[in-house]
C-alpha positions as CSV (number, residue, x, y, z in Angstrom):
1,M,-0.5,-25.7,1.9
2,P,3.0,-27.2,2.1
3,L,5.1,-24.9,4.2
4,E,8.4,-25.9,5.8
5,N,7.4,-24.0,8.9
6,N,3.8,-24.9,9.5
7,N,3.7,-22.7,12.6
8,L,3.5,-19.7,10.3
9,L,0.1,-20.8,8.9
10,V,-2.1,-19.2,11.5
11,T,-5.8,-19.3,10.8
12,N,-7.3,-17.8,13.9
13,G,-7.3,-14.2,15.1
14,W,-4.5,-12.9,17.2
15,I,-5.2,-10.9,20.3
16,N,-2.9,-10.3,23.3
17,G,-0.4,-12.8,22.0
18,Q,-2.8,-15.6,21.7
19,E,-4.8,-17.3,18.9
20,I,-8.5,-16.4,19.1
21,T,-11.1,-18.7,17.5
22,A,-14.6,-17.8,16.3
23,K,-17.7,-19.7,15.6
24,R,-17.8,-18.3,12.1
25,L,-15.1,-19.0,9.5
26,F,-14.4,-17.7,6.0
27,S,-12.5,-19.0,3.1
28,V,-9.2,-17.6,1.8
29,V,-8.9,-18.5,-1.8
30,D,-5.9,-18.8,-4.1
31,P,-6.9,-16.5,-7.0
32,A,-4.6,-18.4,-9.4
33,T,-6.5,-21.7,-9.0
34,C,-9.8,-20.5,-7.3
35,R,-9.2,-23.2,-4.7
36,E,-9.5,-22.7,-1.0
37,I,-6.2,-22.3,0.9
38,A,-7.6,-22.1,4.4
39,K,-10.6,-21.4,6.6
40,V,-9.9,-18.4,8.8
41,S,-11.7,-17.2,12.0
42,D,-14.2,-14.5,11.2
43,L,-13.9,-12.0,14.0
44,G,-16.4,-9.2,14.7
45,A,-17.1,-6.2,16.9
46,K,-16.6,-7.9,20.2
47,H,-13.2,-9.1,19.1
48,A,-12.3,-5.6,18.0
49,L,-13.1,-4.3,21.4
50,A,-11.1,-7.1,23.0
51,A,-8.1,-6.2,20.8
52,I,-8.4,-2.5,21.6
53,D,-8.5,-3.4,25.3
54,A,-5.4,-5.6,24.9
55,A,-3.5,-2.8,23.0
56,T,-4.6,-0.3,25.6
57,D,-3.4,-2.5,28.5
58,A,-0.1,-3.2,26.8
59,L,0.5,0.5,26.0
60,G,1.7,1.5,29.5
61,A,4.5,-1.1,29.5
62,W,5.5,-0.8,25.8
63,R,5.8,3.0,25.8
64,T,8.0,3.1,28.8
65,I,10.6,0.5,27.9
66,T,13.8,2.0,26.5
67,R,14.2,2.9,22.9
68,D,17.2,0.6,22.7
69,E,15.1,-2.3,23.9
70,R,12.3,-1.6,21.4
71,K,15.0,-1.4,18.7
72,R,16.4,-4.8,19.7
73,L,13.0,-6.4,19.6
74,I,12.1,-4.8,16.2
75,L,15.4,-6.0,14.8
76,K,14.8,-9.5,16.1
77,W,11.4,-9.4,14.4
78,A,13.1,-8.4,11.1
79,A,15.6,-11.2,11.5
80,L,12.9,-13.8,12.0
81,I,11.0,-12.6,8.9
82,E,14.2,-12.8,6.9
83,Q,14.9,-16.3,8.2
84,N,11.4,-17.4,7.0
85,I,11.4,-15.5,3.8
86,Q,10.6,-18.5,1.6
87,N,7.6,-19.6,3.6
88,L,6.3,-16.0,4.0
89,S,6.7,-15.3,0.2
90,E,4.7,-18.5,-0.6
91,I,1.9,-17.3,1.7
92,V,1.8,-14.0,-0.1
93,S,1.8,-15.6,-3.5
94,L,-0.9,-18.1,-2.6
95,E,-3.4,-15.7,-1.1
96,N,-2.6,-12.7,-3.4
97,G,-1.7,-14.5,-6.6
98,K,1.4,-12.3,-7.5
99,P,4.5,-14.0,-8.9
100,L,6.7,-15.5,-6.3
101,R,9.6,-13.3,-7.1
102,E,7.5,-10.2,-6.5
103,A,6.2,-11.7,-3.2
104,T,9.8,-12.4,-2.2
105,G,10.7,-8.8,-3.0
106,E,7.8,-7.6,-0.8
107,I,9.0,-9.7,2.2
108,N,12.5,-8.4,1.7
109,Q,11.0,-4.9,1.8
110,C,9.3,-5.7,5.1
111,V,12.7,-6.6,6.6
112,A,14.3,-3.4,5.2
113,L,11.4,-1.3,6.6
114,L,11.7,-2.7,10.1
115,R,15.5,-2.0,10.0
116,W,14.9,1.5,8.7
117,F,12.4,2.2,11.4
118,A,14.9,1.1,14.0
119,Q,17.5,3.4,12.5
120,V,15.4,6.5,12.2
121,S,13.9,6.1,15.6
122,E,17.1,7.8,16.7
123,N,15.7,11.0,15.2
124,L,12.7,11.1,17.6
125,V,14.2,13.6,20.0
126,G,12.9,16.7,21.8
127,E,14.4,20.2,22.0
128,T,15.7,22.3,24.8
129,L,14.8,25.9,23.9
130,V,16.3,29.2,24.7
131,A,15.3,30.2,28.3
132,P,12.7,33.0,28.2
133,N,14.0,34.2,31.6
134,P,16.3,33.0,34.4
135,S,13.5,31.3,36.3
136,Q,12.0,29.2,33.5
137,R,13.1,26.4,31.1
138,N,11.1,25.4,28.0
139,Y,11.6,22.1,26.2
140,T,9.8,19.5,24.1
141,I,9.5,15.8,24.3
142,K,8.2,13.2,21.8
143,Q,5.7,10.6,23.0
144,P,3.8,7.8,21.3
145,I,0.3,8.8,20.3
146,G,-1.2,5.6,21.8
147,V,-3.2,2.8,20.2
148,V,-3.1,2.8,16.4
149,A,-5.6,0.9,14.3
150,C,-4.3,-0.2,10.9
151,I,-6.6,-1.2,8.0
152,T,-4.5,-2.8,5.2
153,P,-5.1,-3.7,1.6
154,W,-4.7,-7.0,-0.3
155,N,-2.4,-5.8,-3.1
156,F,0.6,-5.5,-0.9
157,P,-0.6,-7.5,2.1
158,A,2.8,-7.8,3.8
159,A,4.4,-4.4,3.2
160,A,1.2,-2.5,4.0
161,V,1.1,-4.2,7.5
162,I,4.7,-3.5,8.3
163,V,4.9,0.1,7.0
164,K,2.0,1.0,9.4
165,A,2.4,-1.3,12.4
166,G,6.2,-1.4,12.3
167,A,6.4,2.3,12.3
168,A,3.9,2.6,15.1
169,I,5.5,-0.1,17.3
170,I,9.0,1.3,17.2
171,T,7.7,4.7,18.5
172,G,6.1,3.0,21.5
173,C,2.6,2.7,20.2
174,T,0.5,-0.5,20.2
175,T,-1.5,-1.7,17.3
176,V,-4.6,-3.5,16.1
177,V,-4.5,-4.6,12.4
178,K,-7.4,-5.5,10.3
179,P,-6.0,-7.1,7.1
180,S,-7.9,-7.5,3.9
181,E,-10.4,-10.3,4.0
182,E,-8.7,-11.5,0.8
183,T,-5.2,-11.8,2.3
184,P,-5.2,-12.2,6.1
185,L,-2.7,-15.0,6.4
186,I,0.5,-13.0,6.0
187,A,-0.5,-10.6,8.8
188,L,-1.2,-13.5,11.1
189,A,2.1,-15.1,10.2
190,F,3.8,-11.8,11.2
191,A,1.9,-11.9,14.5
192,Q,3.4,-15.4,15.3
193,L,6.9,-14.1,14.5
194,S,6.4,-10.9,16.6
195,K,5.7,-13.1,19.6
196,Q,8.8,-15.2,18.9
197,A,10.8,-12.0,18.7
198,G,9.7,-11.1,22.2
199,I,7.5,-8.2,21.4
200,L,5.1,-7.8,24.3
201,D,1.7,-9.4,24.1
202,G,-1.0,-6.9,23.1
203,V,1.4,-4.7,21.1
204,F,0.5,-6.3,17.7
205,N,-3.0,-7.7,17.4
206,V,-4.6,-9.0,14.1
207,L,-8.3,-9.2,13.4
208,P,-9.2,-11.3,10.3
209,C,-12.8,-10.8,9.3
210,K,-15.0,-11.3,6.2
211,D,-17.0,-8.1,6.5
212,P,-14.8,-5.2,7.6
213,V,-17.6,-2.8,8.5
214,D,-18.3,-3.9,12.2
215,V,-14.6,-4.0,13.1
216,S,-13.8,-0.7,11.3
217,Q,-16.7,1.0,13.1
218,E,-15.3,0.0,16.5
219,F,-11.9,1.5,15.4
220,C,-13.5,4.8,14.5
221,R,-15.7,5.3,17.5
222,S,-13.3,4.1,20.2
223,E,-11.7,6.8,22.3
224,D,-8.9,4.5,23.1
225,V,-7.8,4.3,19.5
226,R,-5.9,7.5,19.0
227,M,-5.0,7.1,15.4
228,L,-6.3,5.2,12.3
229,S,-4.0,4.4,9.4
230,F,-5.8,3.2,6.2
231,T,-4.7,2.2,2.7
232,G,-7.5,1.7,0.2
233,S,-9.9,3.4,-2.1
234,I,-10.9,7.1,-2.0
235,P,-14.6,6.4,-1.3
236,V,-13.8,4.2,1.7
237,G,-11.2,6.6,2.9
238,K,-13.9,9.4,2.9
239,E,-16.2,7.2,4.9
240,L,-13.6,6.5,7.6
241,Y,-12.6,10.2,7.6
242,A,-16.2,11.1,8.5
243,A,-16.7,8.2,11.0
244,C,-13.6,9.4,12.9
245,S,-14.9,12.9,13.4
246,G,-16.6,12.1,16.7
247,T,-13.3,11.2,18.4
248,V,-11.1,13.6,16.4
249,K,-8.4,10.9,16.1
250,R,-5.3,11.4,13.9
251,L,-5.7,9.9,10.4
252,A,-3.2,8.6,7.9
253,L,-4.9,7.9,4.6
254,E,-3.1,6.4,1.6
255,L,-5.9,6.4,-0.9
256,G,-6.3,5.6,-4.6
257,G,-4.4,7.1,-7.5
258,N,-4.9,8.0,-11.2
259,A,-1.3,8.5,-12.3
260,P,-0.5,10.1,-15.6
261,F,2.5,8.8,-17.6
262,V,3.5,11.7,-19.9
263,V,5.9,11.1,-22.8
264,F,7.1,14.0,-24.9
265,D,8.5,13.6,-28.4
266,D,12.0,14.5,-27.2
267,A,12.1,11.7,-24.7
268,H,14.4,8.7,-25.0
269,I,11.6,6.4,-26.1
270,E,13.3,3.1,-25.1
271,D,13.7,4.5,-21.5
272,A,10.1,5.6,-21.5
273,L,9.0,2.1,-22.6
274,D,11.1,0.5,-19.9
275,G,9.4,2.7,-17.3
276,A,6.0,2.2,-18.8
277,M,6.2,-1.6,-18.4
278,G,7.1,-1.4,-14.8
279,A,4.7,1.4,-14.0
280,R,1.7,-0.4,-15.5
281,F,2.3,-4.1,-15.2
282,Y,4.1,-4.6,-11.9
283,N,1.9,-6.6,-9.5
284,G,-0.4,-7.2,-12.5
285,G,-1.3,-3.5,-12.6
286,Q,-3.0,-3.9,-9.2
287,I,-1.0,-1.0,-7.6
288,C,-2.1,2.5,-6.5
289,V,0.9,4.2,-8.1
290,G,0.4,2.4,-11.4
291,A,0.4,4.5,-14.6
292,N,-3.3,4.8,-15.3
293,R,-3.3,7.3,-18.2
294,F,-0.5,7.2,-20.8
295,L,-0.3,10.7,-22.3
296,I,1.8,10.4,-25.5
297,Q,2.7,13.4,-27.7
298,Q,1.1,13.1,-31.1
299,S,4.2,12.9,-33.2
300,I,5.5,9.7,-31.4
301,Y,2.1,8.2,-30.5
302,Q,2.0,5.5,-33.2
303,E,5.6,4.5,-32.6
304,F,5.2,4.3,-28.9
305,A,2.0,2.3,-29.2
306,E,3.5,-0.2,-31.5
307,K,6.7,-0.7,-29.5
308,F,4.7,-0.8,-26.2
309,A,2.4,-3.5,-27.6
310,A,5.3,-5.6,-28.8
311,R,6.8,-5.6,-25.3
312,V,3.4,-6.3,-23.7
313,K,3.0,-9.3,-26.0
314,T,6.0,-11.0,-24.3
315,L,4.4,-10.9,-20.8
316,K,3.3,-14.4,-19.6
317,V,0.1,-14.8,-17.6
318,G,0.0,-17.6,-15.1
319,N,0.4,-19.0,-11.6
320,G,2.8,-17.1,-9.4
321,F,4.7,-20.2,-8.6
322,D,5.7,-20.6,-12.3
323,E,9.1,-18.8,-12.5
324,N,8.2,-17.6,-16.0
325,T,5.1,-15.8,-14.9
326,N,5.0,-12.0,-15.3
327,I,1.3,-11.4,-14.6
328,G,-0.8,-13.1,-12.0
329,P,-4.6,-13.2,-11.6
330,M,-7.0,-10.5,-10.6
331,I,-7.7,-10.8,-6.9
332,N,-11.4,-11.9,-7.2
333,P,-14.3,-12.2,-9.6
334,S,-15.6,-8.7,-8.9
335,A,-12.2,-7.2,-9.9
336,L,-12.2,-9.2,-13.1
337,K,-15.7,-8.3,-13.9
338,R,-15.0,-4.6,-13.3
339,L,-11.9,-4.7,-15.6
340,K,-13.8,-6.5,-18.4
341,S,-16.6,-3.9,-18.2
342,L,-14.1,-1.0,-18.4
343,V,-12.5,-2.4,-21.5
344,K,-15.8,-3.2,-23.1
345,T,-17.1,0.3,-22.4
346,A,-14.0,2.0,-23.8
347,V,-14.2,-0.1,-27.0
348,S,-17.9,0.8,-27.4
349,K,-16.9,4.5,-27.3
350,G,-14.2,4.2,-30.0
351,A,-11.1,2.7,-28.3
352,E,-9.0,0.2,-30.2
353,V,-7.6,-2.9,-28.6
354,I,-4.1,-3.5,-30.2
355,I,-3.2,-6.4,-27.9
356,G,-5.1,-8.4,-25.2
357,G,-8.5,-7.1,-24.2
358,S,-10.2,-10.2,-22.6
359,Q,-10.2,-12.8,-19.9
360,D,-7.3,-15.2,-20.5
361,K,-9.3,-18.4,-20.1
362,D,-12.8,-19.2,-19.1
363,R,-13.4,-19.8,-15.4
364,T,-10.2,-18.2,-14.3
365,L,-9.3,-14.8,-12.8
366,F,-6.6,-14.1,-15.4
367,F,-6.9,-11.1,-17.7
368,Q,-4.7,-10.7,-20.8
369,P,-2.2,-7.8,-20.6
370,T,-3.9,-5.2,-22.7
371,V,-3.1,-2.0,-24.6
372,L,-5.9,0.3,-25.7
373,T,-5.4,3.2,-28.1
374,E,-7.6,6.0,-29.4
375,M,-8.6,6.7,-25.8
376,S,-10.5,9.8,-24.9
377,P,-10.8,11.8,-21.7
378,K,-14.6,11.4,-22.1
379,M,-14.2,7.6,-21.4
380,D,-14.7,6.2,-17.9
381,A,-11.2,4.8,-17.8
382,F,-9.7,8.3,-17.8
383,H,-11.4,9.1,-14.5
384,I,-11.1,5.9,-12.4
385,E,-8.3,3.8,-11.1
386,I,-7.9,0.8,-13.5
387,F,-6.2,-1.6,-11.1
388,G,-5.4,-4.3,-13.6
389,P,-3.1,-5.1,-16.5
390,V,-4.6,-2.6,-18.9
391,A,-2.7,0.3,-20.4
392,C,-4.8,3.2,-21.9
393,L,-3.1,5.5,-24.4
394,Y,-4.2,9.1,-25.0
395,S,-2.5,11.7,-27.3
396,F,-1.7,15.3,-26.7
397,K,-0.5,18.2,-28.9
398,N,1.6,20.4,-26.6
399,E,2.9,20.9,-23.1
400,A,0.0,23.0,-22.0
401,E,-2.5,20.2,-23.0
402,A,-0.4,17.5,-21.4
403,L,-0.3,19.4,-18.1
404,H,-4.1,20.0,-18.2
405,L,-4.8,16.3,-18.9
406,A,-2.4,15.1,-16.3
407,N,-4.0,17.2,-13.6
408,A,-7.6,16.6,-14.7
409,T,-8.3,14.2,-11.8
410,S,-9.3,14.5,-8.1
411,A,-6.5,12.0,-7.3
412,G,-2.9,13.1,-6.7
413,L,-0.7,10.1,-5.7
414,A,1.9,9.6,-8.4
415,A,2.9,10.9,-11.8
416,Y,5.6,10.1,-14.4
417,V,7.2,12.4,-17.0
418,Y,9.7,11.5,-19.8
419,S,11.5,14.2,-21.7
420,S,15.1,15.3,-22.5
421,N,14.2,19.0,-22.0
422,Q,15.5,19.9,-18.5
423,E,13.6,23.2,-18.3
424,R,10.3,21.4,-19.2
425,L,11.0,18.7,-16.5
426,A,11.6,21.4,-13.9
427,R,8.3,23.1,-14.8
428,F,6.4,19.8,-14.7
429,S,8.0,18.8,-11.4
430,E,6.5,22.0,-9.8
431,S,3.2,21.9,-11.7
432,L,2.1,18.3,-11.5
433,E,-0.5,17.7,-8.8
434,A,0.9,14.5,-7.2
435,G,2.7,13.6,-4.1
436,V,5.4,11.4,-5.8
437,L,6.9,12.1,-9.2
438,G,9.0,9.8,-11.4
439,I,11.0,12.0,-13.8
440,N,12.6,9.9,-16.5
441,S,12.2,7.1,-14.0
442,A,9.5,4.8,-12.8
443,N,11.5,3.8,-9.6
444,I,9.7,6.0,-7.1
445,F,10.1,4.0,-3.8
446,A,13.0,4.3,-1.3
447,N,12.9,4.0,2.5
448,D,14.3,7.5,2.9
449,L,11.8,9.0,0.4
450,P,8.5,10.2,1.8
451,F,5.5,8.6,0.2
452,G,2.0,9.8,0.1
453,G,-0.6,11.7,-2.0
454,I,-2.2,15.1,-2.3
455,K,-5.8,16.2,-3.2
456,Q,-8.1,13.2,-2.6
457,S,-5.2,10.6,-2.6
458,G,-4.8,11.0,1.1
459,L,-3.2,12.5,4.2
460,G,0.2,11.9,5.8
461,R,3.4,10.3,4.6
462,E,5.0,6.8,4.9
463,H,8.7,6.1,4.6
464,G,11.1,9.0,4.7
465,M,13.2,10.5,7.5
466,Q,10.0,11.9,9.1
467,C,7.9,8.7,8.7
468,L,7.7,8.1,12.5
469,E,6.4,11.6,13.3
470,E,3.0,10.4,12.2
471,Y,2.9,8.2,15.3
472,V,4.1,10.6,18.0
473,E,2.9,13.7,19.8
474,T,5.2,16.6,20.5
475,K,4.6,17.9,24.0
476,S,5.8,21.3,25.2
477,I,6.9,21.6,28.8
478,C,7.4,25.0,30.5
479,M,9.1,24.5,33.8
480,G,9.6,27.2,36.5
481,L,12.7,26.9,38.6
């Protein structure tokens, strides 16, 4: 892989500030070409224990250095990431397949997140309370929770690492990161840069592995790991939830979604179409907040479908290094097979493909951007996370039916509504069962905006003014004089 800074291509594990080799290796593959990028050390349970020990040993020193010093080191880390943005973006695009401009946007977001964490760390302060009597003083202090294990996904392999580990590290915690087996290289590159920034050895450890089960089990049963932060599917989140019960550790779970995208007949249809394109096809549709179910009012259903398909037709599928590419590949053959099956099943039950609908070319992981109409809530696609460039259109008659359909899911991560009726928007904002709402907008991310789900879409919040509270304990101190 031609990188200007080859030091960023780390293919071994990273424990206590050092590269860690393993007898076993696994391949990281470029999904756009199906060619091997690198062979990476395949770490296991013993390495997980070593990483936890390193993080535990480093905790005493890291939690006691001044907040200003931690801020200085975090900001230096951000600056190094920014200086290497081209190489880091190429790594993301190679191992994930997303268009290079989207990968660059993701790395820029990592820089912004670290700077945001440094800024809001000023808010982590205790309180001096009203004295209950002349001989006692009560106050609180904020302290880092301890060692944090982070399990991150492949669809945003850079941002998911930083939003977890960066937040934990600025509070004084130490971390062990298990990146996705599909995309371990960006996390390892971040580890190299964290050492260059001067962050203490053992504060940021990375465990690449082919099979995540053994490593994850060590995270769950370790009493030294005080918190587990996971982004991934609802079924895996439930397994981790259960596995952590023995140690009663804190959990942050950002799980799957099934976002409705509701368009009423009084909406500005061009605005709704703009939002629909981003909400469904950004990152090739492989995004947890992606619009999964397009609920379109009957009177505008046909118009919306035709105009939407015309826009989708302009999307170009291809290698992320082609500047004209809009849609990259699916991440692996299993994801492609799952998407093909979903479309085939929907068509067999009456859905109509008005554009796309199949694999782009034989022996590739590309899938054509697709629009399905005549969808029914009885179809599988209504109940599962699609995670690909497929838009499913359903119709509804009135507001009550739209709300019922929108909430008819166990997930509750994101939802979108388009209407020009302000009273209706106010009602829907309060009634939709989702943690993040896009109201006449699909732009639902901001560093100062809390992000997370309700129902089975998870626990806790990332971003926002309170994002660092997840990683600290509030201790009450009652002192007699």
